[in-house]
C-alpha positions in Angstrom: 2.4 15.7 -0.8 -1.2 16.5 -0.2 -4.7 15.2 0.5 -7.1 15.8 -2.4 -10.8 15.7 -2.8 -13.2 16.4 -5.7 -16.6 16.0 -7.1 -18.1 16.4 -10.5 -21.9 17.2 -10.6 -23.8 16.6 -13.8 -27.0 18.5 -14.0 -26.6 19.1 -10.3 -24.7 21.4 -8.0 -21.5 21.2 -5.9 -22.5 22.2 -2.4 -19.7 24.6 -1.1 -20.1 23.5 2.5 -19.6 19.8 1.5 -16.6 20.7 -0.5 -15.1 22.7 2.4 -15.9 20.1 5.0 -14.5 17.2 2.9 -11.3 19.1 2.2 -10.7 20.1 5.8 -11.1 16.4 6.8 -7.8 15.8 5.1 -5.9 18.5 7.2 -3.6 16.0 8.8 -2.2 15.1 5.3 -1.4 18.7 4.4 -1.1 21.2 7.3 0.8 23.9 5.3 -1.9 25.2 2.9 -5.4 24.6 1.8 -7.7 25.6 -1.1 -10.9 24.9 -2.9 -12.5 25.9 -6.1 -15.8 25.4 -7.9 -15.5 25.4 -11.7 -18.7 25.7 -13.9 -18.8 24.2 -17.4 -21.9 24.5 -19.5 -20.7 22.7 -22.7 -22.1 20.3 -23.8 -24.2 20.2 -20.7 -24.3 21.9 -17.3 -21.5 20.5 -15.1 -20.0 21.8 -11.8 -16.6 20.6 -10.6 -15.5 21.1 -7.0 -11.8 20.6 -6.2 -10.1 20.7 -2.8 -6.5 20.3 -1.6 -4.6 20.3 1.7 -0.9 20.7 1.0 2.2 19.4 2.8 4.8 21.7 1.3 7.9 19.8 0.1 8.8 21.4 -3.2 8.5 25.1 -3.8 7.4 26.2 -0.4 6.1 29.5 -1.7 2.4 30.3 -2.3 3.0 29.6 -6.0 2.6 25.9 -5.2 -0.9 26.5 -4.0 -3.6 24.1 -5.1 -6.1 23.7 -6.8 -3.9 25.1 -9.5 -5.0 26.3 -12.9 -3.1 26.4 -16.2 -4.2 29.8 -17.6 -3.2 28.8 -21.2 -5.5 25.7 -21.3 -7.9 26.5 -18.5 -7.2 23.1 -17.0 -7.3 22.6 -13.2 -5.4 20.1 -11.1 -5.3 18.7 -7.6 -2.3 16.5 -7.0 -1.1 14.2 -4.1 2.4 12.9 -4.4 5.8 13.8 -5.8 7.2 13.7 -9.4 10.8 13.0 -8.8 11.9 13.7 -12.3 9.9 16.9 -12.6 13.0 19.0 -13.4 13.9 16.9 -16.4 10.3 17.1 -17.7 10.2 20.8 -17.1 13.4 21.3 -19.2 11.8 19.4 -22.0 8.7 21.5 -21.8 10.7 24.7 -21.7 12.5 23.7 -24.9 9.0 23.6 -26.4 8.4 27.2 -25.4 6.2 26.4 -22.3 6.6 29.0 -19.5 6.3 28.3 -15.8 5.2 30.5 -12.8 6.5 28.3 -10.0 9.1 25.7 -9.2 6.6 23.0 -8.1 6.2 19.6 -9.6 2.4 20.2 -9.5 2.7 22.9 -12.3 5.0 20.6 -14.3 2.4 17.8 -14.2 -0.3 20.2 -15.2 1.7 21.6 -18.1 2.8 18.1 -19.1 -0.8 17.0 -19.4 -1.6 20.2 -21.4 1.3 19.3 -23.8 1.0 15.5 -24.1 -2.4 14.6 -22.7 -2.8 11.1 -21.3 0.7 10.2 -22.7 2.2 12.3 -19.9 1.9 9.3 -17.7 4.6 7.5 -19.6 7.1 10.2 -18.6 6.5 10.3 -14.8 8.8 8.9 -12.2 7.2 9.2 -8.8 4.3 8.4 -6.5 1.0 10.2 -7.2 -2.7 10.4 -7.4 -4.1 13.4 -9.2 -7.2 14.7 -11.0 -7.3 17.2 -13.8 -10.4 18.9 -15.1 -9.7 19.2 -18.9 -11.5 22.4 -19.8 -11.2 21.9 -23.6 -12.4 18.3 -23.6 -15.0 18.8 -20.8 -13.9 15.8 -18.8 -12.1 14.7 -15.7 -8.8 12.8 -16.1 -7.5 11.1 -12.9 -4.6 8.6 -12.4 -2.8 6.6 -9.8 1.0 5.8 -9.9 2.3 2.6 -11.4 3.1 0.8 -8.2 0.1 2.1 -6.2 2.1 4.0 -3.6 -0.6 6.7 -3.3 -4.3 5.8 -3.2 -7.3 7.3 -5.1 -10.8 6.3 -4.0 -13.9 7.2 -5.9 -17.7 6.8 -5.7 -20.2 7.3 -8.5 -23.9 8.1 -8.1 -26.6 9.1 -10.6 -25.6 12.7 -10.5 -22.1 12.9 -8.9 -18.6 11.5 -9.1 -16.7 11.9 -5.9 -13.0 11.1 -5.4 -10.5 11.5 -2.5 -7.3 10.4 -0.9 -9.1 8.7 1.9 -12.3 6.7 2.2 -13.3 8.5 5.4 -13.4 11.8 3.5 -16.0 10.3 1.1 -18.0 9.0 4.0 -17.9 12.4 5.6 -19.7 14.0 2.7 -22.9 12.4 3.6 -23.3 11.4 0.0 -21.9 7.9 0.4 -24.0 5.3 2.3 -22.2 3.8 5.3 -22.9 0.2 4.2 -20.4 -2.6 4.6 -19.3 -4.2 1.3 -19.6 -8.0 1.8 -17.0 -8.8 -0.9 -14.5 -6.4 0.7 -15.2 -8.1 4.1 -14.4 -11.5 2.6 -11.1 -10.2 1.3 -10.3 -8.8 4.7 -11.0 -12.0 6.5 -9.0 -14.0 4.0 -5.9 -11.7 3.9 -6.1 -9.1 6.6 -6.9 -6.3 4.1 -9.2 -5.4 1.2 -7.8 -6.1 -2.2 -8.0 -3.3 -4.8 -10.3 -2.3 -6.3 -12.5 -3.4 -3.4 -13.0 -1.4 -0.1 -15.1 -2.1 3.0 -17.6 0.5 1.8 -20.2 -0.5 -0.7 -19.8 1.5 -3.9 -16.4 3.0 -3.0 -13.6 1.8 -5.4 -9.9 2.1 -5.1 -8.4 2.9 -8.5 -5.8 0.2 -9.3 -2.1 1.0 -9.7 -1.2 2.0 -13.2 -4.7 2.9 -14.1 -6.4 6.1 -15.2 -10.0 7.1 -14.5 -11.9 9.2 -17.1 -15.3 10.8 -16.4 -17.1 12.3 -19.4 -20.8 13.2 -19.9 -21.8 11.2 -16.8 -19.9 8.1 -17.8 -16.8 6.8 -15.9 -14.3 4.3 -17.3 -11.0 3.0 -16.2 -8.0 2.2 -18.5 -4.7 0.7 -17.7 -1.5 2.5 -18.8 1.2 0.4 -17.1 1.4 -3.1 -15.4 4.5 -4.5 -13.7 4.1 -8.0 -15.3 3.5 -6.7 -18.8 6.3 -4.2 -18.6 8.8 -6.7 -17.3 8.0 -9.3 -20.0 8.6 -6.6 -22.6 12.2 -6.1 -21.4 13.3 -9.8 -21.2 16.4 -10.5 -23.3 19.5 -12.6 -23.3 21.4 -11.2 -20.3 24.8 -11.3 -18.7 24.6 -11.7 -14.9 27.4 -9.4 -13.9 26.2 -6.7 -16.3 22.6 -7.1 -14.9 23.8 -6.7 -11.3 25.5 -3.5 -12.4 22.3 -2.3 -14.0 20.4 -3.1 -10.8 22.8 -1.0 -8.8 22.7 1.9 -11.2 18.9 1.8 -11.2 18.8 1.7 -7.4 21.3 4.4 -7.0 19.3 6.6 -9.5 16.1 5.9 -7.6 17.5 6.8 -4.2 19.2 10.0 -5.4 16.1 11.0 -7.3 13.9 10.6 -4.3 16.1 12.9 -2.2 14.7 15.8 -4.2 13.2 18.1 -1.6 13.2 21.6 -0.3 13.0 20.3 3.3 15.2 17.9 5.3 14.9 14.1 4.4 15.4 11.3 6.9 15.6 7.5 6.5 13.8 4.7 8.4 16.6 2.3 9.4 15.8 -1.2 10.6 19.3 -2.5 10.2 18.1 -4.9 7.5 19.5 -5.1 3.9 16.9 -2.8 2.3 17.1 0.3 4.5 20.8 -0.2 5.0 21.2 -0.2 1.2 19.5 3.2 1.0 21.8 4.6 3.8 24.9 3.1 2.1 24.1 4.7 -1.3 23.5 8.1 0.2 26.8 7.8 2.2 28.7 6.9 -1.0 27.4 10.2 -2.5 28.6 12.2 0.5 25.3 12.8 2.1 24.9 12.8 5.9 21.3 11.9 6.8 19.1 11.5 9.9 18.2 7.9 10.5 15.3 6.6 12.7 14.9 3.2 14.3 12.4 1.6 16.6 14.0 -0.1 19.6 11.9 -2.5 21.7 12.2 -2.7 25.4 11.5 -6.5 25.0 15.0 -7.5 23.9 13.9 -10.6 22.0 12.3 -8.3 19.4 15.0 -5.5 19.3 17.2 -5.0 16.3 19.1 -2.1 17.8 22.5 -3.6 17.4 22.1 -3.8 13.6 20.7 -0.3 13.1 23.4 1.1 15.3 26.1 -0.8 13.3 24.8 0.7 10.1 24.5 4.2 11.6 28.0 4.1 12.9 29.4 2.6 9.6 27.9 5.4 7.5 28.1 8.2 10.1 24.4 9.1 10.2 22.7 11.3 12.8 20.9 8.4 14.4 17.7 8.6 16.5 16.3 5.6 18.4 12.6 5.4 19.3 12.1 3.2 22.3 8.8 1.4 22.4 7.2 -0.6 25.2 3.9 -2.4 25.4 2.6 0.6 27.3 3.5 3.0 24.4 1.8 0.7 21.9 -1.3 0.4 24.1 -1.5 4.1 24.4 -1.1 4.6 20.7 -3.6 1.9 19.6 -6.8 4.1 19.7 -5.0 6.8 17.6 -3.5 4.3 15.2 -6.9 2.6 14.6 -8.5 6.0 14.2 -5.9 6.9 11.6 -6.7 3.8 9.5 -8.6 4.8 6.4 -9.3 1.1 5.9 -8.5 -1.5 8.5 -5.5 -3.8 8.1 -3.9 -6.2 10.6 -0.6 -4.2 10.5 0.5 -0.6 10.6 1.0 0.3 14.3 4.8 0.1 13.9 4.7 2.6 11.0 2.4 4.9 13.1 4.9 4.9 16.0 8.0 5.6 13.9 6.3 8.2 11.8 5.1 10.1 14.9 8.5 10.4 16.4 10.2 11.2 13.0 7.8 14.0 12.4 8.3 15.2 16.0 12.0 15.5 15.3 11.3 18.0 12.6 11.5 15.7 9.6 8.8 16.1 6.9 10.2 13.5 4.4 11.5 10.0 5.1 12.8 7.2 2.9 11.8 3.6 3.7 13.2 0.2 2.6 9.6 -1.0 2.0 9.3 -3.2 -1.1 12.8 -4.7 -1.1 11.5 -8.0 0.0 8.9 -8.1 -2.7 11.2 -7.0 -5.5 14.3 -8.9 -4.5 12.9 -12.1 -3.0 13.2 -11.5 0.8 10.3 -13.6 2.0 10.1 -17.3 2.8 7.3 -17.4 0.2 9.9 -17.2 -2.6 11.0 -20.7 -1.6 7.8 -22.3 -0.2 5.3 -21.2 -2.9 7.2 -22.8 -5.8 7.4 -26.0 -3.8 3.6 -25.8 -3.1 3.1 -25.3 -6.8 4.9 -28.5 -7.5 3.0 -30.3 -4.8 -0.3 -29.0 -6.1 0.5 -30.3 -9.7 1.4 -33.8 -8.4 -1.5 -33.9 -6.0 -3.8 -33.0 -8.8 -3.3 -36.4 -10.4 -4.9 -38.0 -7.4 -8.6 -38.8 -8.1 -10.9 -36.2 -6.6 -12.8 -38.7 -4.5 -9.6 -39.5 -2.6 -8.4 -36.0 -2.0 -11.1 -35.1 0.6 -10.6 -38.2 2.8 -6.8 -37.9 2.5 -7.0 -34.2 3.7 -9.3 -35.2 6.5 -6.9 -37.9 7.6 -4.0 -35.4 7.5 -6.0 -33.0 9.6 -6.9 -35.7 12.1 -3.3 -37.0 12.6 -1.5 -33.6 12.8 -1.6 -30.8 15.5 -4.4 -28.4 15.1 -2.5 -25.2 14.2 -2.5 -22.6 11.5 0.1 -24.2 9.2 -1.6 -27.6 9.2 -5.0 -26.1 8.6 -3.6 -24.4 5.5 -2.0 -27.6 4.3 -5.2 -29.4 4.7 -7.0 -26.7 2.7 -4.4 -27.1 -0.1 -5.0 -30.8 -0.1 -8.8 -30.4 -0.3 -8.6 -27.6 -2.9 -11.1 -25.3 -1.1 -11.3 -23.0 -4.1 -7.6 -21.9 -3.7 -6.6 -20.3 -7.0 -2.9 -20.5 -6.3 -0.6 -21.6 -3.4 0.6 -18.0 -3.0 -2.8 -17.0 -1.6 -2.7 -19.8 0.8 0.7 -18.5 2.1 -0.8 -15.1 2.9 -4.2 -16.5 4.1 -5.5 -15.3 7.4 -8.6 -17.5 7.8 -9.1 -20.5 5.6 -12.3 -20.9 3.6 -13.7 -23.3 6.2 -13.0 -20.9 9.0 -14.5 -18.0 7.0 -17.6 -19.9 6.2 -18.0 -20.9 9.8 -17.9 -17.2 10.8 -20.4 -15.8 8.3 -24.1 -15.7 9.3 -25.1 -16.4 5.6 -23.3 -17.6 2.4 -23.4 -15.6 -0.8 -21.9 -16.9 -4.0 -22.0 -13.5 -5.7 -20.0 -11.9 -3.0 -17.5 -14.7 -3.1 -17.1 -14.2 -6.8 -16.6 -10.4 -6.4 -14.1 -11.0 -3.7 -12.1 -13.4 -5.9 -12.1 -11.1 -8.9 -9.1 -9.0 -7.7 -7.2 -12.2 -6.9 -7.9 -13.6 -10.4 -6.9 -10.3 -12.0 -3.5 -10.4 -10.3 -2.9 -14.1 -11.1 -3.7 -13.7 -14.8 -0.8 -11.3 -15.2 1.7 -14.0 -14.0 1.0 -16.8 -16.4 4.2 -16.4 -18.4 6.5 -15.6 -15.5 8.8 -18.1 -13.9 7.9 -19.4 -10.4 10.0 -16.9 -8.4 9.0 -13.9 -10.4 5.4 -15.0 -10.2 5.7 -14.8 -6.4 7.4 -11.4 -6.7 4.5 -10.0 -8.8 1.9 -11.4 -6.4 3.7 -10.1 -3.3 3.9 -6.7 -5.0 0.3 -6.6 -6.2 -1.3 -8.2 -3.2 0.4 -8.0 0.2 2.6 -5.0 -0.5 -0.1 -3.0 -2.3 -3.0 -3.7 0.0 -1.3 -3.9 3.4 2.1 -2.4 3.5 1.6 0.6 1.1 -1.8 1.4 2.5 -0.4 1.4 6.0 2.6 3.4 4.9 0.4 6.1 3.4 -2.2 6.6 6.2 0.1 6.1 9.1 2.8 8.5 7.9 0.3 11.1 6.6 -1.5 11.0 10.0 1.5 13.0 11.2 2.1 15.1 8.1 5.1 13.0 7.1 5.8 12.1 3.5 7.1 8.5 3.2 9.1 7.6 0.0 9.9 4.1 -1.1 12.9 4.1 -3.6 13.1 0.3 -3.8 9.9 0.2 -5.7 10.6 2.8 -8.3 8.6 1.3 -11.1 11.6 1.2 -13.5 13.8 -0.6 -10.9 11.0 -3.1 -10.1 10.5 -3.6 -13.9 14.2 -4.4 -14.3 14.3 -6.8 -11.3 11.3 -8.6 -12.6 12.8 -9.1 -16.0 15.8 -11.1 -14.6 15.7 -14.8 -14.0 14.0 -15.7 -10.7 16.7 -18.2 -9.8 19.1 -15.2 -9.2 17.0 -14.1 -6.3 16.9 -17.3 -4.2 20.4 -18.8 -4.0 21.0 -20.8 -0.8 23.1 -19.1 1.8 22.6 -15.5 0.7 19.5 -13.5 1.4 18.4 -11.4 -1.6 21.5 -12.3 -3.6 20.6 -10.2 -6.6 20.5 -7.0 -4.4 23.4 -8.0 -2.3 25.6 -8.7 -5.3 24.5 -5.5 -6.9 25.7 -3.6 -3.8 29.1 -5.2 -4.3 30.2 -5.5 -0.6 28.9 -2.0 0.4 27.2 -3.5 3.5 28.8 -5.0 6.6 28.7 -8.8 6.4 26.8 -9.3 9.7 23.9 -7.3 8.3 23.8 -9.3 5.1 24.0 -12.7 6.7 21.9 -12.2 9.8 18.6 -14.1 10.1 15.7 -12.1 8.7 13.3 -10.7 11.2 10.2 -8.8 10.1 9.7 -5.2 11.2 6.9 -6.1 13.6 5.8 -5.4 17.1 5.7 -8.2 19.7 1.9 -8.6 19.6 2.1 -12.3 20.6 3.3 -11.2 24.0 1.3 -8.0 24.3 -2.1 -9.5 23.5 -1.7 -11.8 26.5 -0.6 -9.0 28.8 -1.5 -5.4 28.9 -3.7 -5.4 25.7 -5.7 -8.5 26.7 -8.5 -6.7 28.5 -9.2 -4.2 25.7 -9.0 -6.8 22.9 -11.0 -9.4 24.7 -13.8 -6.9 25.6 -14.1 -5.7 22.0 -14.2 -9.3 20.6 -16.8 -10.3 23.1 -19.0 -7.4 22.0 -19.0 -8.2 18.3 -22.5 -9.8 18.7 -24.0 -6.4 19.6 -22.0 -4.2 17.2 -22.1 -3.4 13.5 -20.8 -6.8 12.5 -23.5 -8.7 14.3 -25.6 -9.3 11.2 -22.7 -10.8 9.2 -20.4 -12.5 11.7 -21.3 -15.2 14.3 -20.3 -14.0 17.7 -19.6 -17.5 18.9 -17.2 -18.1 16.0 -15.3 -14.9 16.9 -15.0 -16.0 20.5 -13.6 -19.3 19.4 -10.8 -17.5 17.5 -9.9 -15.7 20.7 -9.9 -18.9 22.7 -7.7 -20.6 20.1 -5.2 -17.8 20.5 -5.1 -18.0 24.3 -4.6 -21.8 24.0 -1.7 -21.4 21.5 -3.6 -22.9 18.5 -3.6 -19.8 16.4 -1.3 -16.7 16.0 -2.0 -13.2 17.3 -2.8 -11.9 13.8 -6.3 -13.5 13.7 -7.9 -12.0 16.8 -6.1 -8.8 16.2 -7.5 -8.5 12.7 -11.0 -9.1 14.1 -10.4 -6.5 16.8 -9.3 -3.8 14.3 -12.2 -4.6 12.0 -14.7 -4.2 14.8 -13.1 -1.0 16.0 -13.0 0.5 12.5 -16.6 -0.4 11.8 -17.7 1.3 15.1 -15.7 4.4 14.4 -17.1 4.8 10.9 -20.7 3.9 12.0 -20.9 1.2 9.4 -24.0 -0.8 8.8 -24.1 -4.4 7.5 
């Protein structure tokens, strides 16, 4: 696991001081080793390539795993962030073809695999990754991001340079990327609490989509898709036997968990006491492994899940560590967590806290149950969104001239709260492309328009492009699997995975997510959606696949999200800090794009119980991030 940075200069130079400064800005991601190199290529035109890497040593702890790494046979160079879990199998295949290795690292395996198979090497990889290879023979840069988007890769292209990095802040720190706020990214953020790939909050900075490669050649950059969850899942659909399918799901999950234990350092597990993290612990215990588990325990008992995580830890005899968190701990950590955000989201503080304590306990790698809800149907959206789809179809038969008045009447006769505002928006239409996006919506279109100082149709169109792209991939899926795809490619990708990456790497901790191994996710998506939402059993496909491996009280308990009690905290110890920041938006970097009075009304609505904590908190984090990054509207 590493932080990577690079630049390609066409008819220009790579400034060594910029390369060094940018690389060192990623030191938190890789405290064990660092390196930079400048490669000069004069064919067919003068090009300089600067590559930098900060390494968190997980596999092959020796100096042979140093990056940037060169393949002396081909002349290719690589910088690589991530882990290739099946690197040993790939290595054996390459060795049978006569290829020799100097190290035991997965970085060298990836480099040699590209040398042997070119772009087709991506089809063989199981893991999480973002990497860039300078292809010395073809005089081009080849970069790629893993199939599920676990690791990020941001890039920026100017007239003379292509820059890429693991973090947006690194690109900003070069001084070569203007600190201008992207209006389309801002609209995404206000709509969903995070920017949707490929957008960011920085104008011109793009996040490469999951399952995509980036190719730079002779000054031209292009993206190409090599894998998509929806397309891959449709290609595997067939006549299936349910019992056999559940056995296949278990086998795939078992393989993923065991594969992701590959490491030359100790591995721990984040244990919430829910089905997903408990499944990981149970599979490891079945294989005879004794692991360290880590759980957050809230002092506020209404939010604590300690009894469930303790039950699992005792059941499977783990070395269990409890991290007790109070509102004072959270308040103390907020400035550091916000500073760790590469892009703002309305979530992430919980991951920051558990990652900090896990790393302090000497653990460099941890497994998380993240993704189980998206793949196996753990959210309420798997029931509510299909119902909203049916309502939308029926409501669509009502003449357009009647929909607006009917929605207005509904809004007037019902309590003024978040849920009713969303339902009114669905009745009006409000440009909602699909009910799923309404279920994840932070501010409705009316609320967003009331906040902006000016309207811009082109920015709205750009903001909607990523949403439309995801929706287009779901047309042939059943209603439940459509939700699964959208949860995976929208909320999970742009909030949960982004938070997991930056908050864990802020402490030099590698976080692995075995429940979204792309082959496991592909298998689950290829099965009938109805298997995932049976009444009375949460995530029945996963539970049945585990065949009674988990205690019944863990399986049947009411689902509770892994969240901090912000509703209480924002009205108590955090109130002064959040209120002060929101009241100052009119004099900060957002003053030109957001109306100060509209922001104040959001805070007032929260204090009066008419909106949830997530809305003022999202605005607070946005303002703090923009100030920290010295952004300009």
